[in-house]
N, C-alpha and C positions, 0 to 999 in steps of 0.2 A: 262579144261576153262570151265565155265557153257557157254552157249549159251546165247546170249540177248534174253530177253522177250521181244514180241511184243506187240503193247499195243492193247488191244481190238479194231475193228472197227471202225470209222465215218456214224453214222446211224443216216438220221433225226429222228427230235423230232415225238414224237408222233407213231412213227414207230420202236419204242423197242420190241427186241425181249423179253419175261418176263414169269415166270411159274406164274405169278398172272392172272391166269387166271378167267372167271368168275365162274368156276368148282369153284377153290378152294378159294373164297370169301361165294358161299353162303355154303362149307363145313364149314366154319371160322366162319357161320353166325349163324351156332349155338350156340347162347350165352347163357351163365350161366344168371341166373337172381338173384330171392332173396333169402335168404337161412337163414339157419334157424337152432338150434340145440335144440336135445329132446334126454336129458339126454347126456348118452355117444356116439349116433348118429348125424351126420351132414346131412340134407337134401340141396338139393337146387332145384333151377326148368331150363328147360333148354328148351330154344326155336329153332327148328330142323326144315327149308325148307326144308328137304329133306321128312320131315311126314308129310307135307304141312301146315309145320306153326303150329304143334301142340307144346303147355307148357307140359314137359313132368314133372314129380320129380324122383330124384335120392335121392336114401340115400344111405352115407356110417356108415358101423359099426364101433363101436368099433377094431375093427380087423382087421378091414382094405379094407369090401371087396364091390363092391359098384355093387348094383343092381338099376334094374330101378324098383320104389314103387309104378308105377302108368304106366301103359303099353298102349300102344294106342288100342283100340283109342279114351282113355280117354284126355280129355284136358282141363287140370287146368288154366281157364281164364275168368274173366269175362269183363262184356259189363260196369259196371255199369262206370257213367259219360265217357260214350266207349272209353279210354283209360285204365284201368283197373286198378289192381293192389292188393297185399293180395288175391286174385285167393285163396288160402290155408293155411291152418295150420295146425301143429301139435304136439300133447302135448300126454305124458304117451302113444305112439308107436301110436296112431289113428290120423288118418290123417282125416280134413276136407277138403273140396273143393267145387267151382264150374268149376258145366260139364260145357262147351262153348256153347256146341252142347244146352243147353236147359236150362241156366243159371241157375238149378234148384244144390242145396244143396244134396255132401256128401257127406258117411262117411266111412272110409275104417278100420275095428276092427283089431291088432294084427291075425293071422293066420285064416283070412275069406278069402272065396275064390272071395272074389270079393267085391267092394265099393257099397253098401247099397245106396237108394234116403232117404233124411233126410226130404226134404220140399216137398208138395202136386206139382204135375204136373198143372202148369199155365195154367188157362183157354187160354190165349192170347200166343201166341210161345214166346218164352223168355221172357214175360212181365212182370218176376217178379226176378230180379239181387240181387245179393249179391256179398259185396267187404268187405275186411278188417277185415278179420276175429280171432275173439278173442276168446279162451278157457277159460271157469273160471272157469274148475277143479271140478266142479260136473256134468259134462254131458252133459252141455252148452253151448252157445257157442254167442257170443259179434258177430254184426255184424250189416254194413249199410245193409238197402234195400231198394231199387230201384225197384219202381213200377210204370208200364205202363199202359195206357190204349188202346182201337183199335178206333186210329182214331183221338184220342188226341195229342194236340201239346204238344213243347218243356213246356210249363209252366203248366199242366197239371200232368209233372212227378211226383213222392210224394219221399223225400228219407228222411227216417226215421233210428234213431237208436234201433237196437232191439236185444231182446233175443230169442234166437232159442231154443225152449227146445230139452228134448230128443227123444220127439213124435212126434218132426216134428213144434209145432205149433211153436206160438211165441207171446211176451209181449212185447209192443211199450215201449220204455225208455223217446226217447223225438223224436218228431215229431212236428214242425211247421218252422221251416228255411228254409232258401229254397237248405241250404246243410248242413250235416253233415261230418265226419269224424272223424278217429282216438276213436273209445270208448273205455277206456283205465278202465278196477275195480280198483280201490285205496282198502285202508286198511280200517274199519270200515264201511261199504258196500259204501264209498266214490263212485261216474261215473264221469271218465271225459270226456271231446272231444273238440271238435271243432268243430265251425258253422258259417257259414257265407248267406248272405242276396243279390240277386240278387240288381245292379249290381256291384258287386265285385266279385272280383277271390281273389281265396284265397291266392296268394300272397300281394293284398295289402287292403285288411282287416278283417283279422278272428279272430274270439275273443274265448279263450280258458276258458270252463264253469265249475266247478266244483260242483256237487250233494249230498249234505250226506245224510244220511241215512232217515234224518227224509223229504225229500223231498226239502230243503233249497237250491236254487242255489247260486251260486258266481262267475259274471265273471273276472279269475285271472290275463288274459293279454288280449292286443286287441282289436279292433274295428278301427274307421277311421283310416286312415296315419298307418295302424300298422298288423303289420300278425306272426300270431304264428304257430310252426308249431311243429309236432314232440312229444304230452307229455308224461312224460315216469315219472310211479313211481318208488323209491326208497324205500327198506326192511323198512324206518326209516319213511316213510308217507310224503317226501318229493315229489314234483312233478317238476321234468325237464323238458324242453320246451326251444324251440330255439325262439325268437321274434328280431323285427328287430326294436325298438326304438330308439335303438342310431345309425341308418343306417347302419346296417349289420347286418345279424343271426349271433347273439350270442346264449351265454347260458347263459340261466337262471334260479332260483328257485323258489318254493316257501313253505318254511316249514308248518307244522304244526303251524294254530291259528298267522301267519305271516302274512306280504303283500308280493309280487315278487321282485324280485330284482336281480343283474346283478351278473352272477357266473363267467364267463371268459367271457372277450370283447377280443380279440385280431386284434379288427379295421379290421377284411376284414369276408367274408357270410363266419359263418361254417357250413350251410344248403344251400336248394335250392329251387325249390317253384314245391307246391306240382299237378303235373300232376298227379303223381300214388298214388295209395295210399301204403303207407307200408315205407315207404321212413327213412330209420335207418343211422344219419351221426354222432351217437352217443350212448352210452352206458353204463348205470347206473350196478355198478359192485354189489356186493354185501359187503359192507361196507362202503359206500358210495366216492367210487374212480367213474371220469367219463370218458371217456374214450372217445375222439373224434377226427373225420378223418381229415387229413394237407395233405396239398402236400408231398408227401414222408416221412410221420409219422404219430405216435398217436401222440397229447398232453395227457396229464394225468395228469385232476386236481384231489387232492389229499382232505379227508376230513378237513385236516386246512387252505386249498384256496391256499398252493401250486401247482406249476406249473412244469410237467416233461414233457421233448421232448424223443418217442421214436422213433429215426429213422429208417425205412423202406423202405431201396434207394433202386429206378424203379419201387414202386408201390408212382403215382402219383393219383390216380381213387382208392378209399375205399368208399364202398357202404354197408351198409343192416350188422352195426356190429351188433355185438349178444355177449354177454356174456356167454363167458365160462370158468370158472376155477379162471386163474387169467391173464388171456387173452383175446381177444375176435375174433371170427371165422368172416369171412367180402366178400365180391367180392371184388379183388385188382385186380388193370388194370395198364396199358401205353403203352407209345409209338410203343414199342415192344413185348407188348405183351396183347392176350388178358384175358377176365378177369379168374380169377382161385378163388375156397374158398380156402381163405387162414386162419392160427388159425396164428394167433400174440401175442404172449407173453409180457405181460411189459418190460421184460429183454431183450426184442430185439430180443429172437428168434421165428423164425418163421418154422412153415411145410404150404407144397402145400398139398390140402387135396385130389380137384380138379385141375387138372394140366393143362396148355393152351396145347390143341392139337397138333400136329408136322404138321406143315405144310407144311413141309421141305424145309421152306424159311433161309436161311444164314440169318444173320441181315445182313447183308451186303447190302443185296437187301431193305433194313427197310429206308424209310425216316423217317427224329426222326425233329419233328416242331419246330417250333424259334417263340417266341413273337414276336410282332411286334407290337408294338405303332406308330398311323401315326395321321397327322393332317387331320380333314374334318370342315366344315364349322360349327357354333360354331348354331346362329338362336335362342340368345337367350338362351339357356339352359345352359351358362356356363358352356358348355365343351365343349371343340375344338379340342378333341382327342380319337379316337378311337382304339379298337385290334383287333387283328386277329393271327393264329399260321399260320406258312407260311413253307411248305413243298414241298422244291426242287425237281425233278426229280433226281431219282437215281437209279442205274442199273451198275453191279459191271463190267456187260456185255460188254459193249461198250463205246463206247467217245464220247464225242457230239458234232454235227459239227459244224469247223470253220467256223465265221460269223454268225451264227444262234443265235436267243435268242427260248426257250420254252414258247412254247403254253401256256395260265393260264386260270385253272378252279378256279374262286370265289363261294367257294361254301358256301350255308346261311341255318342254321337252322335253322327246325321248331319254331313252338313256341305263338306267337315270345317271349314267356317271358319262355328263355331258353337260352342256352352255346353252344359252344364247347367241346365235349365229347373227353380228349388227350388217353382215349384208344384206344391199335389198330385195325384200322379201316380200311381192306381189300378193300373197295371202294375204302379209296384213296388212297393207294398202287396201285390198279388196275393205274391208271391215270401216276403218277408219277416213276411208274416203266415203264413204256410207253413216258419217255420222257416230261411230261407235270410238266409243277407246279403249286401248289396246294398250293391256299390262303381259310382257313376256318376263315369271319369276324364275332366277338361278337359287332356287329353294339351298339350304345347305345341304349337301353333298352334290353339286354339282361342282366344275373346274374351273381352272380359273383363276381359283382365288384363294388358291395355296390349300395342301395337301389335305392340314386343320380340319378346314372345309369341306373338303371332300371323304374325308373319314367319319365326317361326325356323321354323318347315317348310316353309316357300319349299324346292321341290328334294330334300324330305325327307318325303315322306311317302311311309308305307310303311317308314320307318327312325324315324323319331321316335315315331311314336304307335303303335308296337309296341315301344319300351324304355318306354316308358310306363304302357299295363297291363301287361307283362307285372309291370314294377317294382313296378306298386300292387299285386295279384297277392302277388308275393311277401312285400313291404312286412307287407300284413294276415296274413298265413302264419307269416311271425317273429315275429309278435307273439303269436302267440299265440291270432285272433281268429279262422280260417276250416282248414275242413277241407285241409290242400295235395293230397289225394287227391282234392279235388270240387271241383275249382274248372272255370267254366263263363265264359265272350265270350260276348256276342251285342252286336248293335246291325244297324241297318237305312240304308242305301243306303252314304253311305261307313263307318258307321258299321257294317256287313256288309264291307263290302272288310277293314277294319280285324281285323277277326270273320276271315275265312279267310285276309288274309296272317299272323296270329297263329299258326294252326293249319300253316300251310303251311311259312312262313319262319324260324318263332320255334318250331316245335317242342316240347314237354315242358310247360313252365308247364301250361297246360290243356288237364280232361280230359271237355273235353263241350265245343259249339258250337252255335249256331242261330244263322243266318243270315238276314238278311228281306231281300228285293231288294236280296242285297248286290254290289256291284264283283267279280267275277272274271278280268277282264281286261283290263286299263288300257289296252292298245290301243286294241279293242272300242269300249269308252268314249268315247275322243281320237275314235275314225272316225266313232264313230254316237252323235251322242245330240244334243239342242237346241242351240241356237243360245247361250242363258245358257249354259250348261256348256261350249263346244262346246271353249274354246282354252283352262277352266281347268286343267286340268293342265301344260299350258307351268309355269305358273309354278310346283306343288307338284309336280310330276316334272321332267319336260325338255321342250324344245320338241318340237312333234309334228311330221313325221316323224323330225326328226335324230335322235331322242332314242331312236329306235326300240326301243334296245338294255337303254336304264335300264328302258321299259314291262315286256320283257320279266322284267327282270331280277327288278321286283318286285309280279308281277302270277302271284296264284295258281295259275292255272290252267298257268303256269310248272314249277309247282311238288307235282306232286299227289301225286308219287313218291315226297314224304315229309307221304303227308294220310295217316292211320290214329287220329287224335280223332274219335268218333263226334259226327258231323253232323246237327242241323235244316236244313234249308231250302225258306223259304216265299217266293212268289213272286204276282206280279200277274201276270196272262195279259196285259196291254192298257196293262206301265207300257212308257212312249216314253221315258227316259232310265236305266234298267237294263233294259232287253230282257229276254225271260226266256232268252234263249239263256246269258246270261251266270250262271242258275243250274243251266240244263242241261247244260251243260259240266265244271262241278262232281260232280253229281247222277252222272252216267258215273264220273266219275274214282272216284266211293263205291263206285261197282258196280262196275268193273269191282275193283275193290282186296277188296273186301267189307268193305267200311269198315261199320259200320252206322252207317244212318241214316235219314233220315223228306223227304218231300216235298213239299208240297202247292202246288196251280198253283191259283188262285183266279179266276176267271170274269170280267171285268168290274171288277179292279180294275187300279188304274196305279198310278203312285209314291206310296206310302201305304197300307194299307189303310182306309178308310173304312163299309163295308159292318159289318152290324152281325153277321151268321153268321159271316163271313170272322175279324173282328179274335177272336172268340172259341173257333174252331176252328184258331188259332194261336197262341192263348193258351194253352190245355187241350194244344195236343197237343207243344205244347213240357215243360210239364209234364208230359209220359206221360212221352215224353223220356228227360228226363232220369231221371225214375223209374224206366223200363226199364232205363239206363245207370248208373245209381249206385246201383240195386240197392233204392228204396225201396217202401212203400207209398204212393200216393195218398190222400189224409185222406179217409177214412170218410161214406158221404151226399151225397156229391157226386156229380152227374148229369155225369162226366166221362169222354168213350168214349176210351179210350185210341188212341193212333195209332198201325199197324205199322211195327215197326222192321225196317228191309229189312235183314238180315247177308251 
């Protein structure tokens, strides 16, 4: 007779033992980035925290051999717009890339001993930067060049489209707009690119421009109230792109000699905001087929306009779609898988080219999100609800304690023009496997829900986002899903701002918070940040400096007298987007008011932590902070050094 199986032991929430340690989070954080196809080879980039945050390049040959094509210390990463993207390109086996240390362009030819510099050494360190690299087939390269001058202000930075010649010389092709991106050579000597000007961001009002061989220029689409992204030529001379004229980023096309027209509108966003160069949410195959990424599927538009769907179960997040024969290669991920390099045929076949790492976790450890729509205050937007993905506490080795509700961590994405990424996030699992409920909020202003939802935040940052994060927490508490006495809010960058603002402008909902390189002073951010975002707040808050009173009203530093919630602050010492002064003014206020707090400043880190030791210290430090302010024990057996909570 089989003896009865004893239930797992009851363990207090927050103290659940788990294999999802900060060391595992760092190992899993070696994430797949952009994907490219060159002949029979597939290339991809990997961000490696264990190598100081280096962006390595990996090549998989037709025979399946996988090699590091760009070994240490080379680092294919650009600082254009500070966020970068498209820092490398490969064609005919030749690799071009921007090296992070000096921002120069380098070339690595097949069989060469190592990379050689293409562009000259700039007079100012990292003063000339390159991104959005596109080989032209004649040994030259199209690129976006960003030029900085010593002591220059953000407005003095110059962004241009250039043609970099094999000898390192550069021909300026487009100059004048505040920003340019996506230089794409077309047939018959045509050139397409995107451009936009202050105070707009590319998701507000970007124009798609085409120049013919005679030099005549045509604005194909875009402008005030209309965003265009991802222009792509096909082999017949048709220009494809995504445009939100209909209220969502839909697929558009412009055939030779014709006006632009909608090619496919599914009533939902088929693309996203251009924070990084090189995004590709659709691919144009030879013969005129267009393949688009959708939720757990590829959508295929045939040349005759008919549409078919190719299911890809388990892969809701598809990025960097690249043509590959009768199919595509892309980055694919989901709630139970980190991104992999996936070859997907239009017949439904799939092959994983770069598998997910074996994290040693059974799926029973992974919390799978539930999409929740919850009510929130309308405030004249016409939108009285917001979205969140809720991850319940999940651990197969414990039983939840009777009569106790789990603590809640509300996570806030950066941007703020962004959205929650449903790809497996080990940081979320770090908390859920210990007994936390995690809610990742897509407040009004987030992307993926159409232009109206995105534009609702215009003039209302520091209002609607605060309404929505608090409403989400209350919704879960009222439903009996979380402990209202143990609700925290955490976020980085713009999410850090919402964290700080929620604790100072809307105190009472959250009993703890964690700000990772968060914005504390909106006026300081408007007056001292990089060019790409230097006018971002004109739309989100008010024109600067005319709206200075609004900036003060919504800045956490203006309301430190209301700051009585325990707070952990984590900051990079070399952050050019949100300088350390932003964190330190809040820490000074916490210290003066004797509010329990933690402050960790990481040397060598910029905007976002990339070094393994710092990622671990911040994550373990945040857990230790919650344990101390909420009074639970850290899981037994883990090597977590408690942080000192200053009171």
